[in-house]
mmCIF file of the N, C-alpha and C atoms, coordinates in Angstrom:
data_MODEL
# 
_entry.id   MODEL 
# 
loop_
_atom_site.group_PDB 
_atom_site.id 
_atom_site.type_symbol 
_atom_site.label_atom_id 
_atom_site.label_alt_id 
_atom_site.label_comp_id 
_atom_site.label_asym_id 
_atom_site.label_entity_id 
_atom_site.label_seq_id 
_atom_site.pdbx_PDB_ins_code 
_atom_site.Cartn_x 
_atom_site.Cartn_y 
_atom_site.Cartn_z 
_atom_site.occupancy 
_atom_site.B_iso_or_equiv 
_atom_site.pdbx_formal_charge 
_atom_site.auth_seq_id 
_atom_site.auth_comp_id 
_atom_site.auth_asym_id 
_atom_site.auth_atom_id 
_atom_site.pdbx_PDB_model_num 
ATOM 1   N N  . UNK A 1 1  ? 3.601  1.930   6.289   1.00 0.00 ? 1  UNK A N  1 
ATOM 2   C CA . UNK A 1 1  ? 2.705  2.658   5.491   1.00 0.00 ? 1  UNK A CA 1 
ATOM 3   C C  . UNK A 1 1  ? 2.454  3.896   5.008   1.00 0.00 ? 1  UNK A C  1 
ATOM 4   N N  . UNK A 1 2  ? 2.685  4.168   6.252   1.00 0.00 ? 2  UNK A N  1 
ATOM 5   C CA . UNK A 1 2  ? 2.414  6.074   6.446   1.00 0.00 ? 2  UNK A CA 1 
ATOM 6   C C  . UNK A 1 2  ? 3.886  6.854   6.086   1.00 0.00 ? 2  UNK A C  1 
ATOM 7   N N  . UNK A 1 3  ? 4.898  6.182   6.066   1.00 0.00 ? 3  UNK A N  1 
ATOM 8   C CA . UNK A 1 3  ? 6.153  6.458   5.370   1.00 0.00 ? 3  UNK A CA 1 
ATOM 9   C C  . UNK A 1 3  ? 5.727  6.642   3.822   1.00 0.00 ? 3  UNK A C  1 
ATOM 10  N N  . UNK A 1 4  ? 5.672  5.620   3.147   1.00 0.00 ? 4  UNK A N  1 
ATOM 11  C CA . UNK A 1 4  ? 5.546  5.050   1.703   1.00 0.00 ? 4  UNK A CA 1 
ATOM 12  C C  . UNK A 1 4  ? 4.307  6.037   1.371   1.00 0.00 ? 4  UNK A C  1 
ATOM 13  N N  . UNK A 1 5  ? 3.216  6.716   1.704   1.00 0.00 ? 5  UNK A N  1 
ATOM 14  C CA . UNK A 1 5  ? 1.992  7.570   1.573   1.00 0.00 ? 5  UNK A CA 1 
ATOM 15  C C  . UNK A 1 5  ? 2.885  8.728   1.479   1.00 0.00 ? 5  UNK A C  1 
ATOM 16  N N  . UNK A 1 6  ? 3.847  9.124   2.509   1.00 0.00 ? 6  UNK A N  1 
ATOM 17  C CA . UNK A 1 6  ? 4.243  10.327  2.675   1.00 0.00 ? 6  UNK A CA 1 
ATOM 18  C C  . UNK A 1 6  ? 4.872  10.605  1.432   1.00 0.00 ? 6  UNK A C  1 
ATOM 19  N N  . UNK A 1 7  ? 6.091  9.700   1.037   1.00 0.00 ? 7  UNK A N  1 
ATOM 20  C CA . UNK A 1 7  ? 6.936  10.132  -0.050  1.00 0.00 ? 7  UNK A CA 1 
ATOM 21  C C  . UNK A 1 7  ? 6.164  9.557   -1.434  1.00 0.00 ? 7  UNK A C  1 
ATOM 22  N N  . UNK A 1 8  ? 5.055  9.003   -1.391  1.00 0.00 ? 8  UNK A N  1 
ATOM 23  C CA . UNK A 1 8  ? 4.371  9.340   -2.701  1.00 0.00 ? 8  UNK A CA 1 
ATOM 24  C C  . UNK A 1 8  ? 3.707  10.072  -3.150  1.00 0.00 ? 8  UNK A C  1 
ATOM 25  N N  . UNK A 1 9  ? 2.888  10.937  -1.977  1.00 0.00 ? 9  UNK A N  1 
ATOM 26  C CA . UNK A 1 9  ? 1.776  11.792  -2.087  1.00 0.00 ? 9  UNK A CA 1 
ATOM 27  C C  . UNK A 1 9  ? 2.301  12.887  -2.989  1.00 0.00 ? 9  UNK A C  1 
ATOM 28  N N  . UNK A 1 10 ? 3.357  13.455  -3.202  1.00 0.00 ? 10 UNK A N  1 
ATOM 29  C CA . UNK A 1 10 ? 3.888  14.499  -4.291  1.00 0.00 ? 10 UNK A CA 1 
ATOM 30  C C  . UNK A 1 10 ? 3.945  13.974  -5.630  1.00 0.00 ? 10 UNK A C  1 
ATOM 31  N N  . UNK A 1 11 ? 3.723  12.527  -6.100  1.00 0.00 ? 11 UNK A N  1 
ATOM 32  C CA . UNK A 1 11 ? 4.002  11.629  -7.313  1.00 0.00 ? 11 UNK A CA 1 
ATOM 33  C C  . UNK A 1 11 ? 2.476  11.943  -7.308  1.00 0.00 ? 11 UNK A C  1 
ATOM 34  N N  . UNK A 1 12 ? 1.577  11.109  -6.745  1.00 0.00 ? 12 UNK A N  1 
ATOM 35  C CA . UNK A 1 12 ? 0.120  11.267  -6.771  1.00 0.00 ? 12 UNK A CA 1 
ATOM 36  C C  . UNK A 1 12 ? -0.446 12.522  -7.168  1.00 0.00 ? 12 UNK A C  1 
ATOM 37  N N  . UNK A 1 13 ? 0.071  13.744  -6.187  1.00 0.00 ? 13 UNK A N  1 
ATOM 38  C CA . UNK A 1 13 ? -0.501 14.747  -6.200  1.00 0.00 ? 13 UNK A CA 1 
ATOM 39  C C  . UNK A 1 13 ? -0.256 15.552  -7.800  1.00 0.00 ? 13 UNK A C  1 
ATOM 40  N N  . UNK A 1 14 ? 0.912  15.475  -8.329  1.00 0.00 ? 14 UNK A N  1 
ATOM 41  C CA . UNK A 1 14 ? 1.622  16.072  -9.938  1.00 0.00 ? 14 UNK A CA 1 
ATOM 42  C C  . UNK A 1 14 ? 1.218  14.984  -10.941 1.00 0.00 ? 14 UNK A C  1 
ATOM 43  N N  . UNK A 1 15 ? 1.016  14.136  -10.525 1.00 0.00 ? 15 UNK A N  1 
ATOM 44  C CA . UNK A 1 15 ? 0.199  13.113  -11.604 1.00 0.00 ? 15 UNK A CA 1 
ATOM 45  C C  . UNK A 1 15 ? -0.836 13.255  -12.353 1.00 0.00 ? 15 UNK A C  1 
ATOM 46  N N  . UNK A 1 16 ? -1.047 13.505  -13.640 1.00 0.00 ? 16 UNK A N  1 
ATOM 47  C CA . UNK A 1 16 ? -2.078 13.212  -14.300 1.00 0.00 ? 16 UNK A CA 1 
ATOM 48  C C  . UNK A 1 16 ? -2.657 11.600  -14.649 1.00 0.00 ? 16 UNK A C  1 
ATOM 49  N N  . UNK A 1 17 ? -1.803 11.016  -14.371 1.00 0.00 ? 17 UNK A N  1 
ATOM 50  C CA . UNK A 1 17 ? -2.042 9.853   -14.940 1.00 0.00 ? 17 UNK A CA 1 
ATOM 51  C C  . UNK A 1 17 ? -2.951 8.821   -13.971 1.00 0.00 ? 17 UNK A C  1 
ATOM 52  N N  . UNK A 1 18 ? -4.201 8.854   -14.517 1.00 0.00 ? 18 UNK A N  1 
ATOM 53  C CA . UNK A 1 18 ? -5.031 7.780   -13.169 1.00 0.00 ? 18 UNK A CA 1 
ATOM 54  C C  . UNK A 1 18 ? -4.757 6.114   -13.042 1.00 0.00 ? 18 UNK A C  1 
ATOM 55  N N  . UNK A 1 19 ? -4.465 5.658   -13.917 1.00 0.00 ? 19 UNK A N  1 
ATOM 56  C CA . UNK A 1 19 ? -3.885 4.517   -14.300 1.00 0.00 ? 19 UNK A CA 1 
ATOM 57  C C  . UNK A 1 19 ? -2.621 4.404   -12.685 1.00 0.00 ? 19 UNK A C  1 
ATOM 58  N N  . UNK A 1 20 ? -1.790 5.194   -13.423 1.00 0.00 ? 20 UNK A N  1 
ATOM 59  C CA . UNK A 1 20 ? -0.839 5.195   -12.343 1.00 0.00 ? 20 UNK A CA 1 
ATOM 60  C C  . UNK A 1 20 ? -1.263 5.578   -10.704 1.00 0.00 ? 20 UNK A C  1 
ATOM 61  N N  . UNK A 1 21 ? -1.763 6.076   -10.544 1.00 0.00 ? 21 UNK A N  1 
ATOM 62  C CA . UNK A 1 21 ? -2.543 6.368   -9.173  1.00 0.00 ? 21 UNK A CA 1 
ATOM 63  C C  . UNK A 1 21 ? -3.267 5.381   -8.549  1.00 0.00 ? 21 UNK A C  1 
ATOM 64  N N  . UNK A 1 22 ? -3.775 4.711   -9.723  1.00 0.00 ? 22 UNK A N  1 
ATOM 65  C CA . UNK A 1 22 ? -4.720 3.551   -9.058  1.00 0.00 ? 22 UNK A CA 1 
ATOM 66  C C  . UNK A 1 22 ? -3.982 2.550   -8.629  1.00 0.00 ? 22 UNK A C  1 
ATOM 67  N N  . UNK A 1 23 ? -2.689 2.070   -9.360  1.00 0.00 ? 23 UNK A N  1 
ATOM 68  C CA . UNK A 1 23 ? -1.825 1.127   -9.330  1.00 0.00 ? 23 UNK A CA 1 
ATOM 69  C C  . UNK A 1 23 ? -0.929 1.377   -8.031  1.00 0.00 ? 23 UNK A C  1 
ATOM 70  N N  . UNK A 1 24 ? -0.658 2.341   -7.619  1.00 0.00 ? 24 UNK A N  1 
ATOM 71  C CA . UNK A 1 24 ? 0.281  2.786   -6.341  1.00 0.00 ? 24 UNK A CA 1 
ATOM 72  C C  . UNK A 1 24 ? -0.743 2.577   -5.270  1.00 0.00 ? 24 UNK A C  1 
ATOM 73  N N  . UNK A 1 25 ? -2.063 2.778   -5.231  1.00 0.00 ? 25 UNK A N  1 
ATOM 74  C CA . UNK A 1 25 ? -2.858 2.777   -4.406  1.00 0.00 ? 25 UNK A CA 1 
ATOM 75  C C  . UNK A 1 25 ? -3.443 1.322   -3.751  1.00 0.00 ? 25 UNK A C  1 
ATOM 76  N N  . UNK A 1 26 ? -3.224 0.773   -5.207  1.00 0.00 ? 26 UNK A N  1 
ATOM 77  C CA . UNK A 1 26 ? -4.012 -0.658  -5.183  1.00 0.00 ? 26 UNK A CA 1 
ATOM 78  C C  . UNK A 1 26 ? -2.981 -1.788  -4.238  1.00 0.00 ? 26 UNK A C  1 
ATOM 79  N N  . UNK A 1 27 ? -1.590 -1.195  -4.962  1.00 0.00 ? 27 UNK A N  1 
ATOM 80  C CA . UNK A 1 27 ? -0.401 -2.222  -4.438  1.00 0.00 ? 27 UNK A CA 1 
ATOM 81  C C  . UNK A 1 27 ? -0.101 -1.248  -2.742  1.00 0.00 ? 27 UNK A C  1 
ATOM 82  N N  . UNK A 1 28 ? -0.325 -0.935  -2.696  1.00 0.00 ? 28 UNK A N  1 
ATOM 83  C CA . UNK A 1 28 ? -0.077 -0.158  -1.162  1.00 0.00 ? 28 UNK A CA 1 
ATOM 84  C C  . UNK A 1 28 ? -0.854 -0.770  -0.114  1.00 0.00 ? 28 UNK A C  1 
ATOM 85  N N  . UNK A 1 29 ? -2.291 -1.005  -0.882  1.00 0.00 ? 29 UNK A N  1 
ATOM 86  C CA . UNK A 1 29 ? -3.647 -1.530  -0.187  1.00 0.00 ? 29 UNK A CA 1 
ATOM 87  C C  . UNK A 1 29 ? -3.116 -3.095  0.081   1.00 0.00 ? 29 UNK A C  1 
ATOM 88  N N  . UNK A 1 30 ? -2.861 -3.815  -1.011  1.00 0.00 ? 30 UNK A N  1 
ATOM 89  C CA . UNK A 1 30 ? -2.174 -5.434  -1.245  1.00 0.00 ? 30 UNK A CA 1 
ATOM 90  C C  . UNK A 1 30 ? -1.582 -5.399  -0.297  1.00 0.00 ? 30 UNK A C  1 
ATOM 91  N N  . UNK A 1 31 ? -0.347 -4.623  -0.041  1.00 0.00 ? 31 UNK A N  1 
ATOM 92  C CA . UNK A 1 31 ? 0.848  -5.060  0.470   1.00 0.00 ? 31 UNK A CA 1 
ATOM 93  C C  . UNK A 1 31 ? 0.432  -4.660  1.919   1.00 0.00 ? 31 UNK A C  1 
ATOM 94  N N  . UNK A 1 32 ? -0.422 -4.310  2.498   1.00 0.00 ? 32 UNK A N  1 
ATOM 95  C CA . UNK A 1 32 ? -0.645 -3.857  3.995   1.00 0.00 ? 32 UNK A CA 1 
ATOM 96  C C  . UNK A 1 32 ? -1.317 -5.089  3.779   1.00 0.00 ? 32 UNK A C  1 
ATOM 97  N N  . UNK A 1 33 ? -2.259 -5.278  3.349   1.00 0.00 ? 33 UNK A N  1 
ATOM 98  C CA . UNK A 1 33 ? -3.533 -6.602  3.530   1.00 0.00 ? 33 UNK A CA 1 
ATOM 99  C C  . UNK A 1 33 ? -2.804 -7.741  3.495   1.00 0.00 ? 33 UNK A C  1 
ATOM 100 N N  . UNK A 1 34 ? -1.845 -8.014  2.771   1.00 0.00 ? 34 UNK A N  1 
ATOM 101 C CA . UNK A 1 34 ? -0.938 -9.267  2.937   1.00 0.00 ? 34 UNK A CA 1 
ATOM 102 C C  . UNK A 1 34 ? 0.042  -9.575  4.070   1.00 0.00 ? 34 UNK A C  1 
ATOM 103 N N  . UNK A 1 35 ? 0.348  -8.087  4.524   1.00 0.00 ? 35 UNK A N  1 
ATOM 104 C CA . UNK A 1 35 ? 1.197  -8.304  5.919   1.00 0.00 ? 35 UNK A CA 1 
ATOM 105 C C  . UNK A 1 35 ? 0.336  -8.255  7.215   1.00 0.00 ? 35 UNK A C  1 
ATOM 106 N N  . UNK A 1 36 ? -1.091 -7.799  7.169   1.00 0.00 ? 36 UNK A N  1 
ATOM 107 C CA . UNK A 1 36 ? -1.864 -8.138  8.179   1.00 0.00 ? 36 UNK A CA 1 
ATOM 108 C C  . UNK A 1 36 ? -2.510 -9.958  8.006   1.00 0.00 ? 36 UNK A C  1 
ATOM 109 N N  . UNK A 1 37 ? -2.383 -10.508 7.169   1.00 0.00 ? 37 UNK A N  1 
ATOM 110 C CA . UNK A 1 37 ? -3.109 -11.783 6.997   1.00 0.00 ? 37 UNK A CA 1 
ATOM 111 C C  . UNK A 1 37 ? -1.634 -12.736 6.929   1.00 0.00 ? 37 UNK A C  1 
ATOM 112 N N  . UNK A 1 38 ? -0.350 -12.424 6.926   1.00 0.00 ? 38 UNK A N  1 
ATOM 113 C CA . UNK A 1 38 ? 0.687  -12.833 7.652   1.00 0.00 ? 38 UNK A CA 1 
ATOM 114 C C  . UNK A 1 38 ? 0.790  -13.033 9.163   1.00 0.00 ? 38 UNK A C  1 
ATOM 115 N N  . UNK A 1 39 ? 0.635  -11.871 9.628   1.00 0.00 ? 39 UNK A N  1 
ATOM 116 C CA . UNK A 1 39 ? 0.805  -11.545 10.939  1.00 0.00 ? 39 UNK A CA 1 
ATOM 117 C C  . UNK A 1 39 ? -0.309 -12.369 11.273  1.00 0.00 ? 39 UNK A C  1 
ATOM 118 N N  . UNK A 1 40 ? -1.297 -12.558 11.256  1.00 0.00 ? 40 UNK A N  1 
ATOM 119 C CA . UNK A 1 40 ? -2.633 -13.347 11.870  1.00 0.00 ? 40 UNK A CA 1 
ATOM 120 C C  . UNK A 1 40 ? -1.904 -14.765 11.877  1.00 0.00 ? 40 UNK A C  1 
ATOM 121 N N  . UNK A 1 41 ? -1.826 -15.038 10.598  1.00 0.00 ? 41 UNK A N  1 
ATOM 122 C CA . UNK A 1 41 ? -1.379 -16.387 10.727  1.00 0.00 ? 41 UNK A CA 1 
ATOM 123 C C  . UNK A 1 41 ? -0.364 -17.044 11.694  1.00 0.00 ? 41 UNK A C  1 
ATOM 124 N N  . UNK A 1 42 ? 0.410  -16.140 11.486  1.00 0.00 ? 42 UNK A N  1 
ATOM 125 C CA . UNK A 1 42 ? 1.688  -16.353 12.238  1.00 0.00 ? 42 UNK A CA 1 
ATOM 126 C C  . UNK A 1 42 ? 1.239  -16.692 14.137  1.00 0.00 ? 42 UNK A C  1 
ATOM 127 N N  . UNK A 1 43 ? 0.368  -15.641 14.389  1.00 0.00 ? 43 UNK A N  1 
ATOM 128 C CA . UNK A 1 43 ? -0.418 -15.046 16.035  1.00 0.00 ? 43 UNK A CA 1 
ATOM 129 C C  . UNK A 1 43 ? -1.258 -16.783 16.199  1.00 0.00 ? 43 UNK A C  1 
ATOM 130 N N  . UNK A 1 44 ? -2.071 -17.003 15.028  1.00 0.00 ? 44 UNK A N  1 
ATOM 131 C CA . UNK A 1 44 ? -2.735 -18.046 14.849  1.00 0.00 ? 44 UNK A CA 1 
ATOM 132 C C  . UNK A 1 44 ? -1.962 -19.725 15.227  1.00 0.00 ? 44 UNK A C  1 
ATOM 133 N N  . UNK A 1 45 ? -1.116 -19.810 14.421  1.00 0.00 ? 45 UNK A N  1 
ATOM 134 C CA . UNK A 1 45 ? -0.365 -21.256 13.914  1.00 0.00 ? 45 UNK A CA 1 
ATOM 135 C C  . UNK A 1 45 ? 0.739  -21.078 15.272  1.00 0.00 ? 45 UNK A C  1 
ATOM 136 N N  . UNK A 1 46 ? 1.630  -20.324 15.994  1.00 0.00 ? 46 UNK A N  1 
ATOM 137 C CA . UNK A 1 46 ? 2.777  -20.070 17.022  1.00 0.00 ? 46 UNK A CA 1 
ATOM 138 C C  . UNK A 1 46 ? 1.710  -20.433 18.479  1.00 0.00 ? 46 UNK A C  1 
# 
């Protein structure tokens, strides 16, 4: 997650498009949340 944020920081900083910024941030949060949920599911099932 940190690596993706570092690579995207330049794009977000230079971008004037608010929707693109929100899309990237929400996508990152969603993918992180799904990864945590799947990890917890595997931990409890196994």
